[in-house]
C-alpha positions, 0 to 999 in steps of 0.5 A: 956408891955409883962406881960399885958393882951391884953385889956391893951396893946391895950391902952398902948403899943407902946407909953409911954409919958414922963413928960409934953408930950401929953397923946394921940399919936401925929401925926408927919405929916412931911416928914423930920427930922432935924440933926445938922451934916452931920455925924449924918444923915450919920449914919442913912443912914448906918443903924448904928444909930436909928432915923428918916430921911424920912417918907417913911422909918420911922415915929414916929407915924407909928412906935408907932402903929407898936410897939403896933401891934407887942406887941399884936401879941407877935412879935419882930418887925412890919412894917405898910403898906398902905393896907393889900394887900401891907402887904401880897405882902411885906411879901412874896416878902421880902424873894422871888424872880424870880425863887422861889415858894410859897405854899398857902391855896386855901381858902384865900381871893380872892384878895390875891389869885389873888396876888399869882396866877397872879401878882407874876407869872408875877414877876417869882414867882410860887404858888401852892394852896393846900386844907386847910383841906388836910393831912400833906402829901398832903400839903407836896407834893406841895413843891418843892426845890425852895419853900420859903413860906407857906401861909394861913389865920387863918380864911379864907375870906369868906369861914370861914375855920379855919386853923389848924396852928400847922399842917401847921407850922409842914409841913413848918418847915419840909421843912425849910420854914416859915409859914406866916399867915394872922390873919385879921379876928381873930385879936390877941384878938382871936388868936395869931398864933405865939403861935402855930408855925407861923413865920410871921403874916400879917393884913389888919388893914383896918378891925377890927383893924380900925373898923370904915371904915375910913382908909386903912392899913396893918401890918406885924409882925415877931415872930423872931423865924425863923432861917434865918441863918440856911437856908442861902442858901435859904434866901440869901437876909437876910444872905448875903451882901445887895449891895444896902445898903452898904453891910449890912448883916441883920441877923448879924447886926439886929438879930431877927429883920432882916426880918422887917429891910430888909422889911423897908430899902429895900422894903419900900425904893424902893416901898414906900407903906407907910401909912400916919401918920394921918391914923396910928393915926386913926388906933391907936384909933381903936386899943384902943377899939379893945377888946370891939368891937371884943367881941360884934362882936362875941356875935352878930354873934353867935346869928345871926348864930344860928338864920340863922341855924334854919331858913327854908329859909337858907340851910347852915350856915358857922360859927365855933361858931356853934357846928355842924360846921365843924371847931368848934373843931379847933375854940375851940383849937385855938381861945380865948374862941372859939370866931372867928370873926363877919363874917358869910357866908350862903346860901339860899334855893333859890340859887343865885336869892334868895340871890340877892332878900334878899340882895336888901331887907335889910334896916339896913345892907349895901351892901358893899365890906368892912368887919369887920367894926362896922356897919353891911355889906353884899356882894355876894363874887362870884359877888364881891370879888371873881369875877375874879375867874372861877367856879372851882377856886370858888369851890377851895376857898370854895365859892359857887355861892349863898354864902352870906357873912354877916359882923355882926356889933355892933348894937343891935343884935335884930335890925340886926335879925329883918332886916334879918327876913324881908329880908328873907320873901322877898327872 
């Protein structure tokens, strides 16, 4: 489906029914699959044949949706996980082990920051955080001989910093490591990081891809462009025999699909963070309308950002669709028609106390930890998603104590603005 536009891919990629088969993607709600001979199943366990033997590793419904997301991003293969956090964990851990080092943008989502700064440290993997806006030289200074990954987000959650993908990709490749980019907020409708040099893309499919807040999931997509064999001394898990899987050498046997195959046959086998087939079916329904919803999210967000930017009770608005925003030029470069996402962050002139009064006065918008759903939702990052950070870490992440994150839904924009206006009067 590579020649089709994104709107067509969202409907047709991943699953093509044959004569007499259902037009809708079926739910294969089964843990196991039947074979006629012992050798047939043995070939599957040896990774010498394609097929299904246990849903923890592969499932036809899950694989169809993974193939669709890979096509949307322009990748060679993808794997679905049980959450976006699991996707980021797998993406890094697939090529890192105890004694390794990661460099990451400091403005990433608080949960991912904690994953890299705290949880990975317990596994013996260190992380150094760099300013997303830092110069290439400053980013390069954070690298060590044992650095294996450079990690960032296309649109930072909730600071809404736009990543200079080419800058980060250049630094990563000069240091012989892949660039992993979380593309959750932009989605492949608005940005395709592979076209700008990223090597691996992750998603919390819980957000815009699902769109309806009905299931939690994640995805990892590999571009197939990073040459693991060229740096085999660093990535021996891909380029040397895996004794836990009959000595298979992933790059030799699977070529450009080596990274995803290893994540599936090794990490998913041992850790099992799989999404259910029913969840993947629901995700697929969300993907079918993704371009329509993203367009409406961005239209509404632009109108609301302009309204907030002109209001006397608002001290600052972060939204790259505004011409005076710091990241406007990067959005114009990397994002489809300059559209970013439906998320806005802003501060009121009254600070933290005013923010609390404002949020408690809303009638249409919902106070919720979720974001990027069809309904308008709002939260206070310093009290919620980034609560585990101290003031210094908050500042590094681009989160001020009074920042409000507004996830604009697809309701009528006039109704959303009216709700914001009455809440501002109470603030």
